[in-house]
N, C-alpha and C positions, 0 to 999 in steps of 0.2 A: 526407584525407578531405576527399571534395570541398564547399563551404560548402553547397550544399543537401541534402545527406543530415548534415549535421548536426542534434544534435537535441536542449536546454534540458534541464538538468536543474536538476528543482525541488528547491528545499534542504530538507536531510535533515525528516525528520519530517510533509517534506507529505502529507497525506491523497491514498492512489490506490485507482483502483480496478481493476481485475488481467483483464481480460473472460477473460483464455486459465488462467483458477482460479476459473472462475461467479464475475465479478462480485466478485473477494474485494476486502475493504474494507483494507489498512493499510499502515503509517509505510511511506516513501522512506528506505530506509536506505543506498545509496551504489550505485557498477558492480563487478560479480564479471564479469571480460570481456566478453560483449557483451553481460549480460545487467542488468536491473535489480534490487537486491536490496531487499526489504518488508518486513515483521515487520505480528504483530496488532495491534491496538491495547494497551499494557498491557506489551508484552511475549511472547516465546516467540518457539520457529522462527525464524526467517527461511523464504525463498521465496525463486526464480529467476526473476521472469520476462522477456517476453518485451518489450522495449520498446513494438513496434506495438501491441501490447495492452493496455499501461494509454494511463490517463489523468486530469487531476485529477476527484478524489470532485465533488462538486450537493455542495452545502448542507444537503438530505434526506440525499447516505448519508451528512456526515461526523457527521450527528446522529444516522443510522440509527443507527449502524455505533458513538460511544460510546455510548450508548444501553444496548446488549446488552450492550457491555463493561462496563457501570455496572451493571444486573442482574446481569450472570454472576458480577461481581465479592460481590454484594453477596449474594445465596443462596450465597458460599463456593467459588463452583465456578472462582476465579480468583485468586492473589496482586492 
């Protein structure tokens, strides 16, 4: 792999925004072939994301995603 084509992997658990899936926010889990594996905050099924469409979540996006998860948990929609 040529040096300029290398992409630095985020640490596991880093919240990322997947622009290829409607700006869905998920935790970085690792690499699956040419894709990155992300999963919803709090667990759930992972999905594969094209690394070219993924970026780190902003502070506001991280807060919004965590708040949405906690609200769903308080309503009993997630464990």
